[in-house]
C-alpha positions, 0 to 999 in steps of 0.5 A: 803292458808295463814297460821295464821299471826304472830300477831295472831297465833293459840293459842296452847292448850295441851290435858291436858288443854282440859281435865281439862277444860271439867272436870271443866265445867262438860262436860262428855267425852270419850277418843278416838283415835285422838279426845275426844268425848262429847255430842254436844252443838248444839243439845237438848233443855235445854240450862241451863242444864248440858250436859247429859251423855245419849246424843249421843256423836256427838261432837269431839275435836281434841287432837292435835289442840283443834278444834271441829266438831259436826257430827250431825249438821256439826258445826265446829270451833277452841278451842276458838270457843268451849269455847265461846259456852260453855259460851253462854250455861251457860248464857242460850243462844243457842250456835251458830255454828261459821259462815264462811264468806258470800263469802265462804257460797255463793261459797259453795252454788254455788258449790253444785248447779253446782254439782247437775246440773252435777249429773242430766246429768250423767248416771249410767254406766249400763244405757248407751244404747250401750253395746259396749260403756259400755265395752269400758268405763270400759276398759278405766278406768281399771274397766272391773272387777268391777261389775255394782252392785258395781258401783250402790252401790257406786252411781258412774255415767258417764258423756258422754260429759266430758268422766268422771266418776262421784263420789258423795259426800253425806252428812252422815246426810241427804244423800243430794248431797254436791259435786262431783269428776270427773275423766277422762283418758288422754293418752300421748304417752304410759302412762295413767294419771287420771285427777281429778276435784272436786266441791267444790274446792280442799281444801274444798272437804272433802269427804270420799267416801263410808261413807254413806254405813258404819253402826255403827256396823263396827269396821274395815276399809280399808282406800284407796287413790282412789275411784276405789280402795275402790270399788275394795276392797269392791267387792273383800273382802267385807270389809268396805272401804273408799277413802281419798279425796286427795289420799296419799297427805293429810289427813285433820284433819276435817275427823278424827271424822268420823274415830273414830268408827273404832278399826282397820284401814288398810291403803292401799294407793297405790303401790309406796313408796310415798304412803307408806311414807304417810301411815306411816304419816297418821297412826300417826294422826290416832293413831298407835296402831289401824293401819296396813299398806299394804306394796307396792310390786310386789305381793301387788299392789294397790287394783284395780290392785290386783282385775284385776290381780286375786290376793287374796285381803283378803290374802294381807289385812291379811299380813298388818304390824302393824304400832306401832313398838317396840323400838328394831327390828330384821333384820327379821322384816326389811327384807321386807323393805330392799328388797323394797328399793332395788327393788325401788331404783329410788323411794327411791332416792326421788321425781325427778325434771322434769325441772332440770335433772342436779339437780337430779344428784346432790341431787337424788330428794327431800327426806324427812328429808334432809336440802338443803342450797342454797347460792349466792350473792344478786340478783343472782337469788336464790328466782327465782330459788327456787320458780321454784324448789319448784313449780316443786315438788308441781306440782307432789303433794309434799305438800309445805310450803313457808316462805318468809321473804324477799319478800311479798307473793303477789310478790312471788305468782306472780313469781310462777304463771308466772313460772307455766303458762310459760308466761307473764300474764300481756300481757294475762290478759284474761287468768289470771282466767284460770291459777289462778284456776289451780294454786289454786289447787296445795298443796301450802301454804304460811306463812304470816311472813315478816322480822325478827321473833321469831324462836319459833313462826316460828317453831310452825307454821311449826309444825301446818302446818305439822299436818293440811296439811301434809307438806313434803317440807318447804322453808325458804327464807331466814335465814338472814332476818328471824333472823335479822342481829344482830344475825348472829354472834350467833350460831343460 
């Protein structure tokens, strides 16, 4: 995914400007947690009439970026698209939702069709003929204690041919099937890994699993990082629970409107320190004052594990820590965090490189908030090494942003794809699509800058990427090219 080019960066808009514009245009609005709520431009009949305060407030404007989503019609677009539609309305013209490209439309239509075919072939677990097969399948996924009623309520099915659980994505509007996530178990040695596949592709998969089961009256929610956790929570504590589509790696801003109705959100994303860090990051997006976090620990594993161990899930939820903290704290408030760091010394030292054990000895792993500078003469292999080093982290789910100012993105992507595949793809062109599909699913983004750049523009693009894609690792290659040679003497 390529972020906006320098000649046309996303024009930033402040929340003050958005409010002033809405007032000037006589558009009524409520102030929400992450969004402003207004009546939709895309519903109702009279185009030349001002928007009524009695109309349902189904259009949400993101306070950070100005982009909007109408939950009634699924129209979405930038702040500039919103203003253009307001102008159309003033002229008595029916506003048109911003269209995505025909190519994207066709891809989404194809993905929905593929999802429907798989969905029809999959069966509810309770309908497998053999009782033994049901028991073995549930044991394989660690869901022996999850009841058939819970699986049925959430609409989970099983695809025999792929030995995968199938989680549906239903439209909140009309309950039509919009996509699927397939999860299968792989055993390597003594470790079990879960392999996920989504239709449509990963970056277009915007499902909040469990959303159709939530009514307007719900004001409290538990947000999890995994579908099986959401089900375990609902079964064990009877709470409204949703699962994020990409787990603890990212909370796409387009999902924020669906979370606006909740006065209290508890984040229980997983049992490692990365999930804890992600929960703190997401709480800032969701508004700290309404968020609580379940701290990972021995007696507070992920929800499914808590159900399997017979722990009191309600009690764990009650012990969640408020996300908003005052400027001064006592050791009593830090006590649990300090203990957590002592217990998880390995995780505290960051995400380890798989391919570079020697580097782990030097740097202890990738840790947020640290700056690492690699130096060396021209042609010594800095870019080749750093692309391998970044790829290693990216394959472990670290959301990565590349700013390559020296070589263009196509060449960089070719280097990284070759490293990812571990072979010369020019000699195996028939394998290109298979490897490119897998590479495309990595949480990897490229800035489209090249050569000398204005530092402010680059920083703005980085901040935009952190908000939109939850980037935790930024690579700049290299500083000299970004700043131009004449600035090297200045203290930049």
